[in-house]
N, CA, C and O atoms as a DFTB+ gen file, in Angstrom:
508 C
 N C O
     1  1      54.484     -25.428     -55.821
     2  2      53.150     -25.488     -56.359
     3  2      52.916     -24.249     -57.214
     4  3      53.246     -23.136     -56.807
     5  1      52.368     -24.437     -58.353
     6  2      52.021     -23.307     -59.196
     7  2      50.545     -23.376     -59.493
     8  3      49.911     -24.416     -59.313
     9  1      50.004     -22.277     -59.945
    10  2      48.586     -22.206     -60.274
    11  2      48.446     -22.386     -61.785
    12  3      49.250     -21.843     -62.544
    13  1      47.457     -23.125     -62.225
    14  2      47.223     -23.287     -63.650
    15  2      45.777     -22.927     -63.945
    16  3      44.893     -23.157     -63.120
    17  1      45.537     -22.364     -65.121
    18  2      44.193     -21.985     -65.514
    19  2      43.467     -23.196     -66.062
    20  3      44.042     -23.986     -66.810
    21  1      42.202     -23.343     -65.690
    22  2      41.399     -24.439     -66.208
    23  2      40.003     -23.930     -66.515
    24  3      39.692     -22.758     -66.301
    25  1      39.185     -24.807     -67.008
    26  2      37.780     -24.606     -67.317
    27  2      37.582     -23.544     -68.383
    28  3      37.897     -23.811     -69.543
    29  1      37.080     -22.357     -68.067
    30  2      36.621     -21.420     -69.089
    31  2      37.752     -20.841     -69.939
    32  3      37.507     -20.448     -71.080
    33  1      38.963     -20.775     -69.429
    34  2      40.083     -20.262     -70.193
    35  2      40.179     -18.750     -70.193
    36  3      41.201     -18.198     -70.601
    37  1      39.134     -18.068     -69.742
    38  2      39.186     -16.619     -69.662
    39  2      40.003     -16.230     -68.448
    40  3      39.924     -16.865     -67.396
    41  1      40.770     -15.204     -68.601
    42  2      41.649     -14.819     -67.507
    43  2      40.864     -14.272     -66.331
    44  3      41.181     -14.608     -65.190
    45  1      39.874     -13.460     -66.552
    46  2      39.148     -12.816     -65.473
    47  2      38.259     -13.768     -64.694
    48  3      38.070     -13.580     -63.492
    49  1      37.710     -14.784     -65.343
    50  2      36.744     -15.654     -64.701
    51  2      37.211     -17.100     -64.598
    52  3      36.408     -17.982     -64.293
    53  1      38.450     -17.355     -64.836
    54  2      38.971     -18.722     -64.811
    55  2      39.091     -19.207     -63.379
    56  3      39.389     -18.433     -62.470
    57  1      38.859     -20.477     -63.193
    58  2      38.995     -21.103     -61.880
    59  2      40.429     -21.586     -61.730
    60  3      40.944     -22.301     -62.590
    61  1      41.078     -21.191     -60.630
    62  2      42.465     -21.583     -60.404
    63  2      42.506     -22.865     -59.603
    64  3      41.863     -22.978     -58.559
    65  1      43.257     -23.824     -60.091
    66  2      43.434     -25.099     -59.408
    67  2      44.930     -25.346     -59.288
    68  3      45.661     -25.265     -60.276
    69  1      45.392     -25.653     -58.054
    70  2      46.830     -25.898     -57.910
    71  2      47.250     -27.174     -58.636
    72  3      46.526     -28.170     -58.632
    73  1      48.410     -27.132     -59.249
    74  2      48.955     -28.323     -59.891
    75  2      50.408     -28.458     -59.481
    76  3      51.074     -27.455     -59.224
    77  1      50.902     -29.667     -59.417
    78  2      52.264     -29.954     -58.959
    79  2      53.204     -29.887     -60.150
    80  3      52.993     -30.564     -61.156
    81  1      54.234     -29.073     -60.035
    82  2      55.266     -28.970     -61.056
    83  2      56.580     -29.302     -60.372
    84  3      56.871     -28.787     -59.293
    85  1      57.369     -30.159     -60.993
    86  2      58.633     -30.565     -60.389
    87  2      59.663     -29.453     -60.552
    88  3      59.892     -28.939     -61.647
    89  1      60.268     -29.106     -59.435
    90  2      61.348     -28.122     -59.488
    91  2      62.645     -28.860     -59.820
    92  3      62.674     -30.089     -59.887
    93  1      63.706     -28.096     -60.025
    94  2      64.985     -28.725     -60.357
    95  2      65.497     -29.568     -59.199
    96  3      66.150     -30.587     -59.422
    97  1      65.211     -29.159     -57.961
    98  2      65.667     -29.963     -56.829
    99  2      64.910     -31.295     -56.769
   100  3      65.470     -32.309     -56.354
   101  1      63.635     -31.290     -57.184
   102  2      62.882     -32.535     -57.232
   103  2      63.400     -33.453     -58.334
   104  3      63.427     -34.672     -58.169
   105  1      63.804     -32.877     -59.438
   106  2      64.278     -33.673     -60.553
   107  2      65.631     -34.301     -60.263
   108  3      65.958     -35.348     -60.822
   109  1      66.429     -33.672     -59.390
   110  2      67.741     -34.209     -59.050
   111  2      67.649     -35.432     -58.149
   112  3      68.570     -36.249     -58.129
   113  1      66.569     -35.574     -57.410
   114  2      66.433     -36.703     -56.494
   115  2      66.088     -37.975     -57.255
   116  3      65.433     -37.947     -58.297
   117  1      66.544     -39.075     -56.708
   118  2      66.236     -40.363     -57.320
   119  2      64.767     -40.701     -57.056
   120  3      64.171     -40.221     -56.092
   121  1      64.211     -41.515     -57.907
   122  2      62.809     -41.894     -57.783
   123  2      62.590     -42.743     -56.528
   124  3      61.518     -42.680     -55.926
   125  1      63.570     -43.520     -56.132
   126  2      63.432     -44.417     -54.992
   127  2      63.739     -43.754     -53.651
   128  3      63.765     -44.436     -52.626
   129  1      63.971     -42.448     -53.635
   130  2      64.273     -41.764     -52.382
   131  2      63.048     -41.808     -51.476
   132  3      61.978     -41.342     -51.870
   133  1      63.183     -42.359     -50.267
   134  2      62.013     -42.446     -49.382
   135  2      61.615     -41.067     -48.873
   136  3      62.460     -40.205     -48.632
   137  1      60.326     -40.884     -48.719
   138  2      59.789     -39.640     -48.172
   139  2      59.770     -39.787     -46.657
   140  3      59.223     -40.765     -46.148
   141  1      60.350     -38.845     -45.927
   142  2      60.372     -38.976     -44.469
   143  2      58.959     -38.881     -43.896
   144  3      58.159     -38.034     -44.296
   145  1      58.677     -39.772     -42.950
   146  2      57.365     -39.791     -42.303
   147  2      57.295     -38.675     -41.270
   148  3      58.305     -38.346     -40.647
   149  1      56.118     -38.090     -41.081
   150  2      55.995     -37.045     -40.063
   151  2      56.167     -37.646     -38.674
   152  3      55.787     -38.791     -38.427
   153  1      56.743     -36.861     -37.774
   154  2      56.945     -37.331     -36.407
   155  2      55.603     -37.529     -35.724
   156  3      54.605     -36.904     -36.082
   157  1      55.599     -38.410     -34.737
   158  2      54.376     -38.671     -33.990
   159  2      53.949     -37.434     -33.208
   160  3      52.760     -37.237     -32.956
   161  1      54.914     -36.602     -32.823
   162  2      54.600     -35.400     -32.069
   163  2      53.860     -34.376     -32.923
   164  3      53.065     -33.599     -32.395
   165  1      54.104     -34.358     -34.216
   166  2      53.507     -33.373     -35.100
   167  2      52.117     -33.771     -35.584
   168  3      51.429     -32.953     -36.194
   169  1      51.700     -34.968     -35.336
   170  2      50.406     -35.419     -35.827
   171  2      49.313     -34.845     -34.948
   172  3      49.326     -35.027     -33.731
   173  1      48.381     -34.161     -35.554
   174  2      47.260     -33.564     -34.858
   175  2      45.985     -33.936     -35.585
   176  3      46.001     -34.345     -36.746
   177  1      44.894     -33.785     -34.880
   178  2      43.599     -34.030     -35.507
   179  2      43.246     -32.877     -36.435
   180  3      43.538     -31.716     -36.147
   181  1      42.625     -33.211     -37.531
   182  2      42.112     -32.155     -38.395
   183  2      40.885     -31.553     -37.705
   184  3      40.316     -32.187     -36.816
   185  1      40.474     -30.368     -38.087
   186  2      39.290     -29.776     -37.459
   187  2      38.044     -30.656     -37.573
   188  3      37.247     -30.737     -36.638
   189  1      37.885     -31.304     -38.705
   190  2      36.719     -32.180     -38.876
   191  2      36.792     -33.378     -37.927
   192  3      35.785     -33.762     -37.333
   193  1      37.980     -33.966     -37.785
   194  2      38.137     -35.088     -36.856
   195  2      37.902     -34.652     -35.422
   196  3      37.308     -35.389     -34.635
   197  1      38.366     -33.448     -35.074
   198  2      38.158     -32.933     -33.722
   199  2      36.680     -32.720     -33.443
   200  3      36.191     -33.046     -32.362
   201  1      35.966     -32.169     -34.429
   202  2      34.518     -31.978     -34.249
   203  2      33.807     -33.300     -34.068
   204  3      32.959     -33.437     -33.186
   205  1      34.143     -34.271     -34.891
   206  2      33.489     -35.582     -34.778
   207  2      33.812     -36.264     -33.453
   208  3      32.950     -36.912     -32.858
   209  1      35.047     -36.119     -32.994
   210  2      35.433     -36.703     -31.714
   211  2      34.621     -36.089     -30.579
   212  3      34.136     -36.813     -29.710
   213  1      34.465     -34.766     -30.572
   214  2      33.681     -34.106     -29.523
   215  2      32.223     -34.497     -29.596
   216  3      31.573     -34.661     -28.564
   217  1      31.698     -34.649     -30.798
   218  2      30.302     -35.059     -30.947
   219  2      30.104     -36.470     -30.403
   220  3      29.116     -36.742     -29.720
   221  1      31.040     -37.367     -30.704
   222  2      30.943     -38.736     -30.198
   223  2      31.060     -38.768     -28.679
   224  3      30.294     -39.460     -28.009
   225  1      32.026     -38.012     -28.128
   226  2      32.189     -37.970     -26.675
   227  2      30.955     -37.388     -25.995
   228  3      30.543     -37.874     -24.941
   229  1      30.365     -36.358     -26.583
   230  2      29.153     -35.771     -26.015
   231  2      27.985     -36.742     -26.092
   232  3      27.177     -36.822     -25.167
   233  1      27.895     -37.474     -27.185
   234  2      26.808     -38.449     -27.325
   235  2      26.954     -39.579     -26.319
   236  3      25.970     -40.032     -25.736
   237  1      28.189     -40.032     -26.117
   238  2      28.437     -41.079     -25.117
   239  2      28.116     -40.551     -23.719
   240  3      27.509     -41.256     -22.913
   241  1      28.520     -39.312     -23.432
   242  2      28.201     -38.695     -22.147
   243  2      26.704     -38.554     -21.945
   244  3      26.195     -38.759     -20.843
   245  1      26.004     -38.204     -23.012
   246  2      24.558     -38.064     -22.926
   247  2      23.901     -39.410     -22.638
   248  3      22.988     -39.494     -21.816
   249  1      24.359     -40.450     -23.305
   250  2      23.805     -41.789     -23.060
   251  2      24.116     -42.246     -21.638
   252  3      23.261     -42.836     -20.977
   253  1      25.330     -41.979     -21.163
   254  2      25.701     -42.374     -19.799
   255  2      24.856     -41.627     -18.770
   256  3      24.398     -42.222     -17.795
   257  1      24.649     -40.340     -18.978
   258  2      23.826     -39.559     -18.049
   259  2      22.383     -40.042     -18.058
   260  3      21.730     -40.049     -17.014
   261  1      21.879     -40.442     -19.210
   262  2      20.513     -40.960     -19.285
   263  2      20.389     -42.276     -18.511
   264  3      19.392     -42.502     -17.825
   265  1      21.392     -43.134     -18.621
   266  2      21.376     -44.400     -17.880
   267  2      21.458     -44.142     -16.379
   268  3      20.709     -44.741     -15.606
   269  1      22.357     -43.260     -15.962
   270  2      22.492     -42.945     -14.539
   271  2      21.212     -42.293     -14.023
   272  3      20.781     -42.577     -12.906
   273  1      20.606     -41.430     -14.819
   274  2      19.345     -40.808     -14.425
   275  2      18.266     -41.856     -14.217
   276  3      17.520     -41.796     -13.240
   277  1      18.181     -42.809     -15.124
   278  2      17.207     -43.892     -14.972
   279  2      17.450     -44.719     -13.724
   280  3      16.507     -45.070     -13.015
   281  1      18.715     -45.035     -13.450
   282  2      19.036     -45.816     -12.246
   283  2      18.741     -45.025     -10.971
   284  3      18.233     -45.582      -9.998
   285  1      19.056     -43.740     -10.975
   286  2      18.807     -42.899      -9.798
   287  2      17.315     -42.735      -9.533
   288  3      16.876     -42.776      -8.383
   289  1      16.544     -42.552     -10.586
   290  2      15.090     -42.405     -10.400
   291  2      14.491     -43.710      -9.906
   292  3      13.554     -43.693      -9.107
   293  1      15.013     -44.843     -10.366
   294  2      14.504     -46.139      -9.913
   295  2      14.812     -46.356      -8.438
   296  3      13.997     -46.933      -7.718
   297  1      15.978     -45.902      -7.977
   298  2      16.339     -46.123      -6.578
   299  2      15.678     -45.107      -5.655
   300  3      15.224     -45.484      -4.574
   301  1      15.609     -43.854      -6.031
   302  2      14.920     -42.836      -5.231
   303  2      14.459     -41.719      -6.151
   304  3      15.234     -41.167      -6.932
   305  1      13.212     -41.411      -6.041
   306  2      12.625     -40.382      -6.887
   307  2      12.805     -39.028      -6.214
   308  3      12.300     -38.805      -5.114
   309  1      13.514     -38.140      -6.863
   310  2      13.790     -36.828      -6.313
   311  2      13.846     -35.811      -7.442
   312  3      14.344     -36.095      -8.531
   313  1      13.328     -34.626      -7.162
   314  2      13.391     -33.559      -8.146
   315  2      14.838     -33.128      -8.361
   316  3      15.217     -32.734      -9.464
   317  1      15.634     -33.205      -7.315
   318  2      17.042     -32.824      -7.414
   319  2      17.805     -33.758      -8.359
   320  3      18.666     -33.310      -9.117
   321  1      17.488     -35.054      -8.314
   322  2      18.125     -36.020      -9.222
   323  2      17.785     -35.671     -10.668
   324  3      18.659     -35.625     -11.534
   325  1      16.514     -35.429     -10.908
   326  2      16.086     -35.095     -12.269
   327  2      16.728     -33.783     -12.711
   328  3      17.128     -33.645     -13.868
   329  1      16.828     -32.821     -11.797
   330  2      17.424     -31.535     -12.142
   331  2      18.893     -31.640     -12.497
   332  3      19.333     -31.090     -13.506
   333  1      19.660     -32.347     -11.667
   334  2      21.106     -32.468     -11.904
   335  2      21.383     -33.198     -13.204
   336  3      22.159     -32.720     -14.031
   337  1      20.764     -34.339     -13.392
   338  2      21.044     -35.120     -14.600
   339  2      20.355     -34.548     -15.826
   340  3      20.831     -34.728     -16.947
   341  1      19.250     -33.867     -15.624
   342  2      18.614     -33.166     -16.741
   343  2      19.499     -32.051     -17.266
   344  3      19.632     -31.874     -18.477
   345  1      20.110     -31.291     -16.349
   346  2      21.047     -30.248     -16.773
   347  2      22.274     -30.841     -17.464
   348  3      22.796     -30.257     -18.414
   349  1      22.731     -31.994     -16.991
   350  2      23.873     -32.650     -17.648
   351  2      23.511     -33.087     -19.066
   352  3      24.331     -32.984     -19.978
   353  1      22.285     -33.575     -19.251
   354  2      21.841     -33.960     -20.596
   355  2      21.744     -32.738     -21.513
   356  3      22.138     -32.793     -22.678
   357  1      21.221     -31.647     -20.979
   358  2      21.142     -30.414     -21.767
   359  2      22.541     -29.930     -22.133
   360  3      22.775     -29.495     -23.261
   361  1      23.467     -30.005     -21.186
   362  2      24.841     -29.598     -21.442
   363  2      25.471     -30.431     -22.556
   364  3      26.168     -29.889     -23.413
   365  1      25.233     -31.735     -22.552
   366  2      25.781     -32.588     -23.623
   367  2      25.208     -32.192     -24.980
   368  3      25.923     -32.203     -25.982
   369  1      23.934     -31.847     -25.018
   370  2      23.324     -31.385     -26.268
   371  2      23.923     -30.073     -26.742
   372  3      24.137     -29.877     -27.939
   373  1      24.195     -29.169     -25.796
   374  2      24.829     -27.892     -26.148
   375  2      26.232     -28.128     -26.702
   376  3      26.636     -27.476     -27.665
   377  1      26.966     -29.046     -26.108
   378  2      28.324     -29.354     -26.584
   379  2      28.278     -29.944     -27.989
   380  3      29.137     -29.637     -28.815
   381  1      27.297     -30.776     -28.267
   382  2      27.160     -31.334     -29.622
   383  2      26.938     -30.208     -30.620
   384  3      27.552     -30.197     -31.687
   385  1      26.072     -29.266     -30.287
   386  2      25.820     -28.143     -31.194
   387  2      27.052     -27.252     -31.345
   388  3      27.354     -26.793     -32.446
   389  1      27.756     -27.007     -30.253
   390  2      28.990     -26.219     -30.355
   391  2      30.006     -26.906     -31.258
   392  3      30.676     -26.252     -32.056
   393  1      30.118     -28.220     -31.131
   394  2      31.071     -28.968     -31.960
   395  2      30.663     -28.926     -33.425
   396  3      31.518     -28.821     -34.304
   397  1      29.389     -29.006     -33.689
   398  2      28.924     -28.933     -35.074
   399  2      29.230     -27.588     -35.702
   400  3      29.431     -27.488     -36.913
   401  1      29.265     -26.545     -34.866
   402  2      29.528     -25.196     -35.364
   403  2      31.000     -24.802     -35.278
   404  3      31.338     -23.642     -35.511
   405  1      31.876     -25.745     -34.950
   406  2      33.306     -25.479     -34.965
   407  2      33.881     -24.958     -33.667
   408  3      35.046     -24.561     -33.650
   409  1      33.144     -24.937     -32.598
   410  2      33.635     -24.461     -31.298
   411  2      34.050     -25.640     -30.435
   412  3      33.501     -25.854     -29.355
   413  1      35.032     -26.411     -30.923
   414  2      35.389     -27.661     -30.246
   415  2      36.116     -27.446     -28.936
   416  3      35.899     -28.206     -27.992
   417  1      36.973     -26.436     -28.841
   418  2      37.685     -26.207     -27.571
   419  2      36.726     -25.777     -26.479
   420  3      36.785     -26.280     -25.357
   421  1      35.847     -24.849     -26.807
   422  2      34.844     -24.410     -25.839
   423  2      33.954     -25.577     -25.436
   424  3      33.630     -25.742     -24.260
   425  1      33.562     -26.382     -26.411
   426  2      32.738     -27.555     -26.129
   427  2      33.451     -28.556     -25.243
   428  3      32.836     -29.152     -24.359
   429  1      34.740     -28.747     -25.469
   430  2      35.508     -29.685     -24.641
   431  2      35.572     -29.221     -23.200
   432  3      35.376     -30.009     -22.275
   433  1      35.848     -27.935     -23.010
   434  2      35.903     -27.401     -21.639
   435  2      34.545     -27.501     -20.961
   436  3      34.460     -27.914     -19.804
   437  1      33.491     -27.131     -21.659
   438  2      32.151     -27.215     -21.069
   439  2      31.778     -28.653     -20.728
   440  3      31.194     -28.914     -19.677
   441  1      32.115     -29.580     -21.612
   442  2      31.794     -30.982     -21.361
   443  2      32.539     -31.490     -20.142
   444  3      31.939     -32.123     -19.273
   445  1      33.820     -31.229     -20.063
   446  2      34.606     -31.688     -18.920
   447  2      34.147     -31.079     -17.609
   448  3      33.920     -31.793     -16.632
   449  1      34.008     -29.760     -17.585
   450  2      33.598     -29.079     -16.355
   451  2      32.171     -29.453     -15.973
   452  3      31.873     -29.672     -14.799
   453  1      31.297     -29.526     -16.962
   454  2      29.895     -29.851     -16.692
   455  2      29.695     -31.250     -16.148
   456  3      28.924     -31.449     -15.210
   457  1      30.388     -32.226     -16.732
   458  2      30.221     -33.597     -16.248
   459  2      30.839     -33.786     -14.862
   460  3      30.301     -34.524     -14.036
   461  1      31.965     -33.123     -14.608
   462  2      32.559     -33.170     -13.267
   463  2      31.620     -32.496     -12.260
   464  3      31.458     -32.986     -11.142
   465  1      31.008     -31.384     -12.649
   466  2      30.070     -30.688     -11.767
   467  2      28.838     -31.547     -11.500
   468  3      28.340     -31.572     -10.375
   469  1      28.339     -32.252     -12.514
   470  2      27.167     -33.104     -12.322
   471  2      27.479     -34.263     -11.380
   472  3      26.688     -34.576     -10.491
   473  1      28.624     -34.894     -11.574
   474  2      29.007     -36.004     -10.697
   475  2      29.285     -35.495      -9.283
   476  3      28.908     -36.138      -8.303
   477  1      29.952     -34.331      -9.180
   478  2      30.230     -33.748      -7.870
   479  2      28.967     -33.345      -7.131
   480  3      28.847     -33.572      -5.927
   481  1      28.020     -32.746      -7.853
   482  2      26.770     -32.358      -7.194
   483  2      25.951     -33.580      -6.814
   484  3      25.237     -33.559      -5.812
   485  1      26.043     -34.635      -7.597
   486  2      25.366     -35.881      -7.232
   487  2      25.948     -36.429      -5.932
   488  3      25.211     -36.873      -5.052
   489  1      27.241     -36.395      -5.822
   490  2      27.924     -36.930      -4.639
   491  2      27.672     -36.051      -3.416
   492  3      27.483     -36.561      -2.312
   493  1      27.670     -34.703      -3.614
   494  2      27.525     -33.795      -2.478
   495  2      26.069     -33.466      -2.114
   496  3      25.735     -33.392      -0.931
   497  1      25.210     -33.270      -3.104
   498  2      23.873     -32.764      -2.836
   499  2      22.808     -33.834      -2.660
   500  3      21.897     -33.681      -1.846
   501  1      22.915     -34.893      -3.404
   502  2      21.840     -35.897      -3.373
   503  2      22.135     -36.916      -2.283
   504  3      23.168     -37.585      -2.305
   505  1      21.202     -37.028      -1.315
   506  2      21.421     -37.945      -0.187
   507  2      21.370     -39.406      -0.572
   508  3      21.539     -40.276       0.283
């Protein structure tokens, strides 16, 4: 890849845009030479895809917690139920904001630990 000058043409203020130039090794290859596909092991999510995935997972978790909260309140009204699931809803909102700001790993850990803690406290604390 080489850099080529474009737009204003002035050296000091020109915008550099990469352009593809064929090297001699590229010119020696036949046109029909297949390009090797990347291995499945090397495929990773881009940062934008990772952020969107965490946002979707947090939104689904938030909707699930809201449904469970509604079912729990319908079966027995307790401040502890509202507290546990309310904190889980707040946690999902925090994870969405963390994901929007690029903190996807931290958001993933918080989402996993928080939802396990909410389900565990529901099982252990709420009669």
